[in-house]
DSSP file (Angstrom, degrees, kcal/mol; ACC not computed):
  #  RESIDUE AA STRUCTURE BP1 BP2  ACC     N-H-->O    O-->H-N    N-H-->O    O-->H-N    TCO  KAPPA ALPHA  PHI   PSI    X-CA   Y-CA   Z-CA
    1    1 A X              0   0    0      0, 0.0     2,-0.8     0, 0.0    13,-0.0   0.000 360.0 360.0 360.0 136.2    0.0    0.0    0.0
    2    2 A X        -     0   0    0    120,-0.1     2,-0.6    87,-0.1    88,-0.0  -0.820 360.0-161.5 -93.1 112.8    1.3    3.4   -0.9
    3    3 A X        -     0   0    0     -2,-0.8     8,-2.8     8,-0.1     2,-0.5  -0.852  10.3-161.8 -95.6 121.5    0.9    5.8    2.0
    4    4 A X  B     -A   10   0A   0     -2,-0.6     6,-0.2     6,-0.2     2,-0.1  -0.893  11.2-138.8-112.1 130.2    1.1    9.4    0.9
    5    5 A X    >   -     0   0    0      4,-2.8     3,-1.5    -2,-0.5    81,-0.1  -0.494  27.1-115.9 -76.7 152.5    1.7   12.3    3.1
    6    6 A X  T 3  S+     0   0    0      1,-0.3    -1,-0.1    -2,-0.1     4,-0.1   0.715 109.2  64.1 -65.7 -20.2   -0.4   15.4    2.4
    7    7 A X  T 3  S-     0   0    0      2,-0.1    -1,-0.3     1,-0.0     3,-0.1   0.340 124.1 -93.2 -89.1  10.5    2.6   17.5    1.4
    8    8 A X  S <  S+     0   0    0     -3,-1.5    78,-2.9     1,-0.4     2,-0.3   0.396  89.2 120.3  98.4  -3.2    3.5   15.4   -1.7
    9    9 A X        -     0   0    0     76,-0.2    -4,-2.8     1,-0.1    -1,-0.4  -0.686  61.9-121.8 -93.0 148.3    6.0   13.1    0.0
   10   10 A X  B     -A    4   0A   0     74,-0.4    -6,-0.2    -2,-0.3    74,-0.1  -0.396  42.7 -84.5 -75.3 163.4    5.6    9.3    0.2
   11   11 A X     >  -     0   0    0     -8,-2.8     4,-2.3     1,-0.1     3,-0.3  -0.301  42.1-107.8 -64.9 157.2    5.4    7.6    3.6
   12   12 A X  H  > S+     0   0    0      1,-0.2     4,-2.5     2,-0.2     5,-0.2   0.840 116.9  56.9 -58.8 -36.9    8.8    6.7    5.2
   13   13 A X  H  > S+     0   0    0      1,-0.2     4,-1.9     2,-0.2    -1,-0.2   0.913 110.5  43.0 -64.4 -41.4    8.3    3.0    4.5
   14   14 A X  H  > S+     0   0    0     -3,-0.3     4,-2.3     2,-0.2    -2,-0.2   0.881 112.1  53.4 -71.9 -37.5    7.9    3.5    0.8
   15   15 A X  H  X S+     0   0    0     -4,-2.3     4,-2.5     2,-0.2    -2,-0.2   0.928 110.1  48.6 -60.9 -43.7   10.7    6.0    0.6
   16   16 A X  H  X S+     0   0    0     -4,-2.5     4,-2.6     1,-0.2    -2,-0.2   0.905 109.8  51.6 -63.6 -41.4   13.0    3.5    2.3
   17   17 A X  H  X S+     0   0    0     -4,-1.9     4,-2.0     2,-0.2    -1,-0.2   0.891 111.0  47.7 -62.9 -38.8   11.9    0.8   -0.1
   18   18 A X  H  X S+     0   0    0     -4,-2.3     4,-2.4     2,-0.2    -2,-0.2   0.905 110.0  52.1 -70.0 -40.7   12.6    3.0   -3.1
   19   19 A X  H  X S+     0   0    0     -4,-2.5     4,-2.2     1,-0.2    -2,-0.2   0.934 110.3  49.5 -56.6 -46.0   16.0    3.9   -1.7
   20   20 A X  H  X S+     0   0    0     -4,-2.6     4,-2.8     1,-0.2    -2,-0.2   0.896 109.1  52.5 -60.1 -41.0   16.8    0.2   -1.3
   21   21 A X  H  X S+     0   0    0     -4,-2.0     4,-1.9     2,-0.2    -1,-0.2   0.916 109.0  48.8 -61.6 -44.6   15.7   -0.4   -4.9
   22   22 A X  H  X S+     0   0    0     -4,-2.4     4,-0.9     1,-0.2    -1,-0.2   0.875 114.1  46.1 -65.8 -36.8   18.0    2.3   -6.2
   23   23 A X  H  X S+     0   0    0     -4,-2.2     4,-1.4    -5,-0.2     3,-0.4   0.895 108.6  55.8 -70.0 -39.7   20.9    0.8   -4.2
   24   24 A X  H  X S+     0   0    0     -4,-2.8     4,-2.9     1,-0.2     5,-0.2   0.863  97.2  64.7 -61.7 -36.7   20.1   -2.7   -5.3
   25   25 A X  H  X S+     0   0    0     -4,-1.9     4,-2.4     1,-0.2    -1,-0.2   0.916 101.9  49.3 -50.1 -47.7   20.4   -1.6   -9.0
   26   26 A X  H  X S+     0   0    0     -4,-0.9     4,-2.7    -3,-0.4    51,-0.2   0.889 111.2  48.6 -62.8 -40.1   24.1   -0.9   -8.4
   27   27 A X  H  X S+     0   0    0     -4,-1.4     4,-2.4     2,-0.2    -2,-0.2   0.907 109.9  51.6 -67.4 -41.2   24.6   -4.3   -6.8
   28   28 A X  H  <>S+     0   0    0     -4,-2.9     5,-2.3     2,-0.2     4,-0.5   0.932 114.6  43.3 -60.6 -45.8   22.8   -6.1   -9.6
   29   29 A X  H ><5S+     0   0    0     -4,-2.4     3,-0.9    -5,-0.2    -2,-0.2   0.921 113.5  50.3 -67.8 -43.0   24.9   -4.4  -12.2
   30   30 A X  H 3<5S+     0   0    0     -4,-2.7    -1,-0.2     1,-0.3    -2,-0.2   0.859 115.0  44.4 -62.8 -34.6   28.2   -4.8  -10.3
   31   31 A X  T 3<5S-     0   0    0     -4,-2.4    -1,-0.3    -5,-0.2    -2,-0.2   0.517 105.6-131.7 -84.2  -5.8   27.4   -8.5   -9.9
   32   32 A X  T < 5 +     0   0    0     -3,-0.9     2,-1.2    -4,-0.5    -3,-0.2   0.897  49.4 158.5  52.1  44.0   26.4   -8.8  -13.6
   33   33 A X    > < +     0   0    0     -5,-2.3     3,-1.9     1,-0.2     4,-0.3  -0.611   9.1 169.0 -96.2  71.4   23.2  -10.6  -12.4
   34   34 A X  G >  S+     0   0    0     -2,-1.2     3,-1.3     1,-0.3     4,-0.2   0.766  71.2  64.7 -61.6 -26.9   21.1   -9.9  -15.5
   35   35 A X  G >  S+     0   0    0      1,-0.2     3,-0.7    -3,-0.2    -1,-0.3   0.781  97.1  57.0 -65.2 -26.0   18.5  -12.3  -14.3
   36   36 A X  G X  S+     0   0    0     -3,-1.9     3,-2.3     1,-0.2     4,-0.3   0.461  75.8  96.2 -85.2  -0.4   17.8  -10.1  -11.3
   37   37 A X  G X> S+     0   0    0     -3,-1.3     4,-2.9     1,-0.3     3,-1.3   0.776  75.2  65.0 -61.9 -23.3   16.9   -7.1  -13.4
   38   38 A X  G <4 S+     0   0    0     -3,-0.7    -1,-0.3     1,-0.3    -2,-0.1   0.611  94.8  59.5 -73.4  -9.1   13.3   -8.0  -13.1
   39   39 A X  G <4 S+     0   0    0     -3,-2.3    -1,-0.3     1,-0.1    -2,-0.2   0.484 115.8  34.0 -89.1  -5.6   13.7   -7.3   -9.4
   40   40 A X  T <4 S+     0   0    0     -3,-1.3    89,-3.4    -4,-0.3     2,-0.3   0.736 120.3  39.7-111.2 -43.5   14.7   -3.7  -10.3
   41   41 A X  E  < S-b  129   0B   0     -4,-2.9    -1,-0.2    87,-0.3    89,-0.2  -0.774  77.8-113.8-114.7 152.7   12.6   -2.9  -13.4
   42   42 A X  E >   -     0   0B   0     87,-2.2     3,-1.7    -2,-0.3    18,-0.1  -0.399  39.1-106.9 -71.9 161.2    9.1   -3.5  -14.5
   43   43 A X  E 3  S+     0   0B   0      1,-0.3    18,-1.6    17,-0.1    19,-0.3   0.801 122.3  43.1 -61.4 -29.0    8.6   -5.8  -17.6
   44   44 A X  E 3  S+     0   0B   0     16,-0.2    -1,-0.3    17,-0.1    86,-0.0   0.026  86.0 154.0-105.7  26.1    7.7   -2.7  -19.7
   45   45 A X  E <   -     0   0B   0     -3,-1.7    15,-3.5    14,-0.1     2,-0.5  -0.138  33.3-148.5 -57.6 149.2   10.4   -0.4  -18.3
   46   46 A X  E     -bC 131  59B   0     84,-2.4    86,-1.9    13,-0.2     2,-0.5  -0.985  14.2-173.4-122.8 119.3   11.8    2.4  -20.4
   47   47 A X  E     -bC 132  58B   0     11,-1.8    11,-3.2    -2,-0.5     2,-0.7  -0.959   9.0-167.1-117.3 127.4   15.4    3.5  -20.0
   48   48 A X  E     +b  133   0B   0     84,-2.9    86,-2.6    -2,-0.5     3,-0.2  -0.887  26.8 149.4-114.8  99.3   16.9    6.5  -21.6
   49   49 A X  E > > +     0   0B   0     -2,-0.7     5,-2.3     7,-0.4     3,-2.0   0.102  37.6 113.1-109.3  16.8   20.7    6.4  -21.3
   50   50 A X  E > 5S+     0   0B   0      1,-0.3     3,-1.0     3,-0.2    -1,-0.1   0.794  73.0  57.0 -64.4 -27.6   21.2    8.2  -24.6
   51   51 A X  E 3 5S+b  135   0B   0     83,-0.5    85,-1.2     1,-0.2    -1,-0.3   0.369 108.8  48.4 -84.7   7.0   22.7   11.3  -22.8
   52   52 A X  T < 5S-     0   0    0     -3,-2.0    -1,-0.2    83,-0.2    -2,-0.2   0.110 135.1 -79.3-128.1  17.7   25.2    9.0  -21.2
   53   53 A X  T < 5S+     0   0    0     -3,-1.0    -3,-0.2     1,-0.3    -2,-0.1   0.349  81.1 138.9 108.1  -6.2   26.3    7.2  -24.4
   54   54 A X      < -     0   0    0     -5,-2.3    -1,-0.3     1,-0.1    -2,-0.1  -0.444  52.3-134.0 -70.7 146.8   23.6    4.6  -25.2
   55   55 A X  S    S-     0   0    0      1,-0.1     2,-0.3    -2,-0.1    -1,-0.1   0.748  78.0  -1.4 -74.5 -23.5   22.7    4.3  -28.9
   56   56 A X  S    S-     0   0    0      0, 0.0    -7,-0.4     0, 0.0     2,-0.2  -0.979  83.0 -82.2-158.8 164.2   18.9    4.3  -28.3
   57   57 A X        -     0   0    0     -2,-0.3     2,-0.4    -9,-0.1    -9,-0.2  -0.550  48.8-129.4 -70.8 138.8   16.1    4.4  -25.7
   58   58 A X  E     -C   47   0B   0    -11,-3.2   -11,-1.8    -2,-0.2     2,-0.5  -0.748  19.6-165.0 -96.7 139.0   15.5    0.9  -24.3
   59   59 A X  E  >  -C   46   0B   0     -2,-0.4     4,-0.5   -13,-0.2   -13,-0.2  -0.958  53.0  -8.2-128.2 113.0   12.0   -0.6  -24.1
   60   60 A X  H  > S-     0   0    0    -15,-3.5     4,-2.1    -2,-0.5     3,-0.3   0.084  87.4 -73.2  88.5 160.8   11.3   -3.6  -21.9
   61   61 A X  H  > S+     0   0    0    -18,-1.6     4,-3.0     1,-0.2     5,-0.2   0.809 125.7  59.5 -63.2 -33.0   13.4   -6.1  -20.0
   62   62 A X  H  > S+     0   0    0    -19,-0.3     4,-2.3     2,-0.2    -1,-0.2   0.938 109.5  43.6 -62.4 -44.9   14.8   -7.9  -23.0
   63   63 A X  H  X S+     0   0    0     -4,-0.5     4,-2.6    -3,-0.3    -2,-0.2   0.911 114.6  50.6 -62.6 -42.9   16.3   -4.6  -24.3
   64   64 A X  H  X S+     0   0    0     -4,-2.1     4,-2.7     1,-0.2     5,-0.3   0.932 111.8  46.5 -63.1 -46.6   17.6   -3.7  -20.9
   65   65 A X  H  X S+     0   0    0     -4,-3.0     4,-2.5     1,-0.2    -1,-0.2   0.915 113.3  49.0 -62.9 -42.9   19.3   -7.1  -20.4
   66   66 A X  H  X S+     0   0    0     -4,-2.3     4,-1.1    -5,-0.2    -2,-0.2   0.921 113.3  47.3 -63.6 -43.1   20.8   -7.0  -23.9
   67   67 A X  H >X S+     0   0    0     -4,-2.6     3,-0.7     1,-0.2     4,-0.7   0.962 116.4  41.6 -62.8 -52.9   22.2   -3.5  -23.3
   68   68 A X  H >< S+     0   0    0     -4,-2.7     3,-0.7     1,-0.2    -1,-0.2   0.857 109.7  59.7 -66.2 -33.7   23.6   -4.1  -19.9
   69   69 A X  H 3< S+     0   0    0     -4,-2.5    -1,-0.2    -5,-0.3    -2,-0.2   0.794 115.5  34.3 -63.4 -27.8   25.0   -7.5  -20.9
   70   70 A X  H << S+     0   0    0     -4,-1.1    -1,-0.2    -3,-0.7    -2,-0.2   0.386  94.7 113.8-107.2   2.8   27.1   -5.8  -23.6
   71   71 A X  S << S-     0   0    0     -4,-0.7     2,-1.3    -3,-0.7    -3,-0.0  -0.364  72.9-118.4 -78.7 154.1   28.0   -2.6  -21.9
   72   72 A X        -     0   0    0     -2,-0.1    -1,-0.1    33,-0.0     2,-0.1  -0.752  45.3-157.5 -86.5  89.9   31.5   -1.5  -20.8
   73   73 A X        -     0   0    0     -2,-1.3     4,-0.0    -5,-0.1    -5,-0.0  -0.333  11.2-115.9 -76.1 151.0   30.6   -1.3  -17.1
   74   74 A X        -     0   0    0      1,-0.1    27,-0.3    27,-0.1     3,-0.1  -0.180  35.9 -99.0 -70.2 174.9   32.5    0.8  -14.6
   75   75 A X  S    S-     0   0    0     25,-3.2     2,-0.3     1,-0.2    26,-0.1   0.799 102.2  -6.7 -66.5 -29.4   34.4   -0.8  -11.7
   76   76 A X        -     0   0    0     24,-0.6    24,-0.5     2,-0.0     2,-0.5  -0.977  65.7-125.9-162.0 155.9   31.4    0.0   -9.4
   77   77 A X        -     0   0    0     -2,-0.3     2,-0.4   -51,-0.2    22,-0.2  -0.940  26.0-174.5-110.8 129.7   28.1    1.8   -9.4
   78   78 A X  E     -D   98   0B   0     20,-1.0    20,-1.6    -2,-0.5     2,-0.4  -0.974   4.8-170.1-126.3 140.0   27.4    4.4   -6.7
   79   79 A X  E     +D   97   0B   0     -2,-0.4     2,-0.3    18,-0.2    18,-0.2  -0.992  17.0 155.0-131.0 135.1   24.2    6.3   -6.1
   80   80 A X  E     +D   96   0B   0     16,-3.0    16,-3.0    -2,-0.4    -2,-0.0  -0.881  44.6  47.8-149.5 176.8   23.7    9.2   -3.7
   81   81 A X  E    S-     0   0B   0     -2,-0.3     2,-0.3    14,-0.2    -1,-0.1   0.880  70.9-174.9  52.6  45.8   21.7   12.4   -3.0
   82   82 A X  E     -     0   0B   0     13,-0.2     2,-0.4    -3,-0.1    13,-0.2  -0.561  12.2-179.0 -78.5 129.9   18.4   10.4   -3.4
   83   83 A X  E     -D   94   0B   0     11,-2.3    11,-2.2    -2,-0.3     2,-0.4  -0.999   5.1-168.2-126.6 131.7   15.1   12.4   -3.2
   84   84 A X  E     +D   93   0B   0     -2,-0.4   -74,-0.4     9,-0.2     2,-0.3  -0.984   7.8 177.0-125.7 127.9   11.8   10.6   -3.6
   85   85 A X  E     -D   92   0B   0      7,-2.6     7,-3.1    -2,-0.4   -76,-0.2  -0.873  34.4-100.2-124.0 158.0    8.5   12.4   -4.1
   86   86 A X  E     +D   91   0B   0    -78,-2.9     5,-0.2    -2,-0.3     2,-0.2  -0.480  43.5 168.4 -71.5 145.1    4.9   11.2   -4.7
   87   87 A X  E >   -D   90   0B   0      3,-2.0     3,-2.5    -2,-0.1    -2,-0.0  -0.761  61.9 -28.8-162.9 117.5    3.6   11.2   -8.2
   88   88 A X  T 3  S-     0   0    0      1,-0.3     3,-0.1    -2,-0.2    -2,-0.0   0.843 124.4 -45.0  47.8  47.2    0.5    9.7   -9.7
   89   89 A X  T 3  S+     0   0    0      1,-0.3    33,-0.4    32,-0.1    -1,-0.3   0.429 132.0  66.9  81.3  -1.9    0.3    6.8   -7.2
   90   90 A X  E <  S-D   87   0B   0     -3,-2.5    -3,-2.0    31,-0.1     2,-0.4  -0.426  86.8 -88.3-127.8-156.5    4.0    6.1   -7.5
   91   91 A X  E     -DE  86 120B   0     29,-2.8    29,-3.3    -5,-0.2     2,-0.6  -0.982  19.7-153.4-127.8 135.6    7.3    7.7   -6.7
   92   92 A X  E     -DE  85 119B   0     -7,-3.1    -7,-2.6    -2,-0.4     2,-0.3  -0.935  22.7-167.6-105.2 123.4    9.4   10.1   -8.7
   93   93 A X  E     -DE  84 118B   0     25,-2.1    25,-2.9    -2,-0.6     2,-0.4  -0.831  15.1-173.8-113.8 149.8   13.1    9.8   -7.7
   94   94 A X  E     +DE  83 117B   0    -11,-2.2   -11,-2.3    -2,-0.3     2,-0.3  -0.991  20.4 154.2-138.3 131.5   16.1   12.0   -8.5
   95   95 A X  E     - E   0 116B   0     21,-2.1    21,-2.8    -2,-0.4     2,-0.3  -0.954  37.0-114.9-151.4 167.9   19.6   11.1   -7.5
   96   96 A X  E     -DE  80 115B   0    -16,-3.0   -16,-3.0    -2,-0.3     2,-0.3  -0.813  26.2-164.0-105.2 147.2   23.2   11.5   -8.4
   97   97 A X  E     -DE  79 114B   0     17,-2.2    17,-1.9    -2,-0.3     2,-0.3  -0.953   8.5-176.2-127.3 152.8   25.5    8.8   -9.6
   98   98 A X  E     -DE  78 113B   0    -20,-1.6   -20,-1.0    -2,-0.3     2,-0.4  -0.975   6.1-176.9-145.5 138.5   29.3    8.5   -9.9
   99   99 A X  E     - E   0 112B   0     13,-3.1    13,-2.5    -2,-0.3     2,-0.4  -0.998  18.1-138.4-139.1 132.7   31.2    5.6  -11.3
  100  100 A X  E     - E   0 111B   0    -24,-0.5   -25,-3.2    -2,-0.4     2,-0.7  -0.760   3.4-161.3 -90.5 135.7   34.9    4.9  -11.6
  101  101 A X  E     + E   0 110B   0      9,-3.6     9,-1.8    -2,-0.4     7,-0.1  -0.828  44.1 133.5-108.4  87.6   36.3    3.4  -14.8
  102  102 A X        +     0   0    0     -2,-0.7    -1,-0.1     7,-0.2     7,-0.1   0.326  26.2 113.2-125.5   4.8   39.6    2.1  -13.3
  103  103 A X  S >  S-     0   0    0     -3,-0.1     3,-1.5     1,-0.1   -28,-0.0  -0.333  79.9-107.0 -73.9 162.8   40.0   -1.5  -14.6
  104  104 A X  T 3  S+     0   0    0      1,-0.3    -1,-0.1    -2,-0.0     5,-0.0   0.811 120.6  55.8 -58.1 -31.4   42.8   -2.3  -16.9
  105  105 A X  T 3  S+     0   0    0      2,-0.0     2,-0.6     3,-0.0    -1,-0.3   0.575  85.6  98.9 -79.5  -9.4   40.3   -2.6  -19.8
  106  106 A X    <   -     0   0    0     -3,-1.5     2,-0.4     4,-0.0     3,-0.1  -0.706  63.9-151.5 -85.8 117.7   39.0    0.9  -19.2
  107  107 A X  S    S+     0   0    0     -2,-0.6     2,-0.1     1,-0.3    -5,-0.1  -0.976  81.0  23.9-132.9 118.6   40.5    3.4  -21.7
  108  108 A X  S    S-     0   0    0     -2,-0.4     2,-0.3    -7,-0.1    -1,-0.3   0.618  91.8-130.5 -81.4 163.7   40.7    6.1  -20.7
  109  109 A X        +     0   0    0     -2,-0.1    33,-1.0    -7,-0.1    34,-0.8  -0.599  50.6 144.3 -70.1 135.3   40.7    5.7  -16.9
  110  110 A X  E     -EF 101 141B   0     -9,-1.8    -9,-3.6    -2,-0.3     2,-0.4  -0.992  52.0-120.1-165.0 164.5   38.1    8.1  -15.6
  111  111 A X  E     -EF 100 140B   0     29,-2.3    29,-2.7    -2,-0.3     2,-0.4  -0.958  33.2-171.1-111.4 138.2   35.4    9.0  -13.1
  112  112 A X  E     +EF  99 139B   0    -13,-2.5   -13,-3.1    -2,-0.4     2,-0.3  -0.981   9.8 163.2-133.6 141.3   32.0    9.7  -14.6
  113  113 A X  E     +EF  98 138B   0     25,-2.4    24,-2.8    -2,-0.4    25,-2.1  -0.968   7.2 127.7-153.9 169.2   28.9   11.1  -13.0
  114  114 A X  E     -EF  97 136B   0    -17,-1.9   -17,-2.2    -2,-0.3     2,-0.4  -0.909  49.0 -49.6 175.3-147.0   25.5   12.7  -13.5
  115  115 A X  E     -EF  96 135B   0     20,-2.3    20,-2.8    -2,-0.3     2,-0.4  -0.936  26.6-153.8-127.3 140.4   21.9   12.4  -12.6
  116  116 A X  E     -EF  95 134B   0    -21,-2.8   -21,-2.1    -2,-0.4     2,-0.5  -0.943   7.0-165.9-105.7 134.8   19.2    9.7  -12.6
  117  117 A X  E     -EF  94 133B   0     16,-2.3    16,-2.5    -2,-0.4     2,-0.3  -0.992  21.8-178.5-116.7 121.0   15.5   10.7  -13.0
  118  118 A X  E     -EF  93 132B   0    -25,-2.9   -25,-2.1    -2,-0.5     2,-0.5  -0.851  30.4-156.3-124.5 152.0   13.3    7.7  -12.1
  119  119 A X  E     -EF  92 131B   0     12,-2.2    11,-3.0    -2,-0.3    12,-1.5  -0.975  21.7-169.3-122.4 115.2    9.7    6.8  -11.9
  120  120 A X  E     -EF  91 129B   0    -29,-3.3   -29,-2.8    -2,-0.5     2,-0.4  -0.830   1.4-165.8-103.6 142.1    9.1    3.9   -9.4
  121  121 A X  E     - F   0 128B   0      7,-3.1     7,-2.2    -2,-0.4     2,-0.4  -0.962  23.7-114.9-128.6 145.4    5.8    2.1   -9.2
  122  122 A X  E     + F   0 127B   0    -33,-0.4     2,-0.3    -2,-0.4     5,-0.2  -0.633  40.0 176.9 -77.1 133.5    4.4   -0.3   -6.6
  123  123 A X  E >   - F   0 126B   0      3,-1.1     3,-1.4    -2,-0.4   -81,-0.0  -0.772  48.3 -97.4-125.6 173.6    3.8   -3.8   -8.0
  124  124 A X  T 3  S+     0   0    0      1,-0.3     3,-0.1    -2,-0.3    -2,-0.0   0.783 127.8  48.1 -61.5 -26.2    2.6   -7.0   -6.4
  125  125 A X  T 3  S-     0   0    0      1,-0.4    -1,-0.3     0, 0.0     2,-0.2   0.412 126.5 -91.0 -94.0   0.2    6.4   -8.0   -6.0
  126  126 A X  E <  S- F   0 123B   0     -3,-1.4    -3,-1.1     2,-0.0    -1,-0.4  -0.671  71.7 -19.8 117.7-175.7    7.4   -4.6   -4.5
  127  127 A X  E     + F   0 122B   0     -2,-0.2     2,-0.3    -5,-0.2    -5,-0.2  -0.418  63.0 177.2 -68.2 139.2    8.6   -1.3   -5.9
  128  128 A X  E     - F   0 121B   0     -7,-2.2    -7,-3.1    -2,-0.1     2,-0.6  -0.971  33.7-107.4-138.8 154.0   10.1   -1.4   -9.4
  129  129 A X  E     +bF  41 120B   0    -89,-3.4   -87,-2.2    -2,-0.3    -9,-0.3  -0.733  27.8 179.8 -82.8 123.3   11.5    1.2  -11.7
  130  130 A X  E    S+     0   0B   0    -11,-3.0   -84,-2.4    -2,-0.6     2,-0.3   0.796  72.8  10.2 -87.7 -35.7    9.2    1.9  -14.7
  131  131 A X  E     -bF  46 119B   0    -12,-1.5   -12,-2.2   -86,-0.2     2,-0.3  -0.998  59.6-177.2-145.7 151.0   11.4    4.5  -16.2
  132  132 A X  E     -bF  47 118B   0    -86,-1.9   -84,-2.9    -2,-0.3     2,-0.5  -0.975   6.6-166.0-146.7 130.8   14.9    5.8  -15.7
  133  133 A X  E     -bF  48 117B   0    -16,-2.5   -16,-2.3    -2,-0.3     2,-0.5  -0.982   9.7-161.1-115.7 127.9   16.7    8.6  -17.5
  134  134 A X  E     - F   0 116B   0    -86,-2.6     2,-0.6    -2,-0.5   -83,-0.5  -0.940   6.7-172.8-111.7 120.8   20.5    8.8  -17.0
  135  135 A X  E     -bF  51 115B   0    -20,-2.8   -20,-2.3    -2,-0.5     2,-0.3  -0.944  16.5-143.4-119.0 112.6   22.2   12.1  -17.8
  136  136 A X  E     + F   0 114B   0    -85,-1.2   -22,-0.3    -2,-0.6     3,-0.1  -0.580  28.3 165.4 -71.1 131.7   25.9   12.3  -17.8
  137  137 A X  E     +     0   0B   0    -24,-2.8     2,-0.3     1,-0.3   -23,-0.2   0.595  54.6  14.2-124.9 -19.7   27.0   15.6  -16.4
  138  138 A X  E     - F   0 113B   0    -25,-2.1   -25,-2.4    16,-0.1    -1,-0.3  -0.993  50.2-173.1-155.8 160.1   30.7   15.4  -15.5
  139  139 A X  E     - F   0 112B   0     -2,-0.3     2,-0.5   -27,-0.2   -27,-0.2  -0.968  11.5-155.6-155.4 139.6   33.8   13.4  -16.1
  140  140 A X  E     + F   0 111B   0    -29,-2.7   -29,-2.3    -2,-0.3     2,-0.4  -0.975  19.8 179.3-119.0 117.3   37.3   13.5  -14.7
  141  141 A X  E     + F   0 110B   0     -2,-0.5   -31,-0.2   -31,-0.2    12,-0.1  -0.968  18.0 177.9-122.2 129.7   39.9   11.9  -16.9
  142  142 A X        +     0   0    0    -33,-1.0   -32,-0.1    -2,-0.4    -1,-0.1   0.538  49.0 109.5-106.2  -9.8   43.6   11.7  -16.1
  143  143 A X  S    S-     0   0    0    -34,-0.8     3,-0.1     1,-0.1    -2,-0.1  -0.232  75.7 -99.2 -64.3 157.3   44.8    9.8  -19.2
  144  144 A X        -     0   0    0      1,-0.1    -1,-0.1     2,-0.1    -2,-0.1  -0.300  57.5 -56.6 -73.2 159.8   46.8   11.6  -21.8
  145  145 A X  S    S+     0   0    0      1,-0.1    -1,-0.1     2,-0.1     2,-0.1  -0.300  97.0  70.0 -64.9 158.8   45.4   13.0  -25.0
  146  146 A X        +     0   0    0     -3,-0.1     2,-0.5    -2,-0.0    -1,-0.1   0.421  60.4 170.2 -86.4 137.4   43.9   12.2  -27.4
  147  147 A X        -     0   0    0     -4,-0.1     5,-0.1    -2,-0.1    -2,-0.1  -0.933  41.4-108.7-106.0 128.6   40.6   11.6  -25.6
  148  148 A X    >   -     0   0    0     -2,-0.5     3,-2.5     1,-0.1     4,-0.2  -0.248  30.0-114.8 -55.3 144.5   37.6   11.1  -27.8
  149  149 A X  G >  S+     0   0    0      1,-0.3     3,-1.2     2,-0.2    -1,-0.1   0.822 114.7  58.3 -51.9 -36.3   35.2   14.1  -27.7
  150  150 A X  G 3  S+     0   0    0      1,-0.2    -1,-0.3   -97,-0.0    -2,-0.1   0.534 108.5  47.6 -75.5  -2.4   32.4   12.1  -26.1
  151  151 A X  G <  S+     0   0    0     -3,-2.5    -1,-0.2     2,-0.1    -2,-0.2   0.240  84.0 117.8-119.1  12.1   34.8   11.3  -23.1
  152  152 A X  S <  S-     0   0    0     -3,-1.2     2,-0.2    -4,-0.2   -12,-0.0  -0.449  74.4-100.6 -77.3 152.5   36.1   14.7  -22.4
  153  153 A X              0   0    0      1,-0.1   -13,-0.1    -2,-0.1    -1,-0.1  -0.530 360.0 360.0 -68.7 137.7   35.5   16.4  -19.1
  154  154 A X              0   0    0     -2,-0.2    -1,-0.1   -15,-0.1   -16,-0.1   0.322 360.0 360.0-136.4 360.0   32.7   19.0  -19.4
């Protein structure tokens, strides 16, 4: 049950569940547990990572699994500054992410960060993300030039 406070905030229990969901996303990706993505996203989830380098908007779990299965993942996923508000019976979340690309296979070595905008919905199995937009906003690169334009610090 979604308990909504009169000022537009969700109840503390739902906010905590959504925080847990956002943290769990990072663990699922770090563990490369693509089978558990249905514990994070709805079956019809829409992910827009185009502003962080993805070639297209993803529609549904099959697209999400295929994308993440072939992606050049960072060494770890971190999520912070989470804010969750009520919206149309669900929760709208906004948070910051930062990820290190520090493995030997990562060229260039860098830190990358930005913002997630999420819509979480209550399901029979618990809260799930229906949509996520990932916007890359900064990058710190220490490798020598030339750095491809899409990987420059901005």
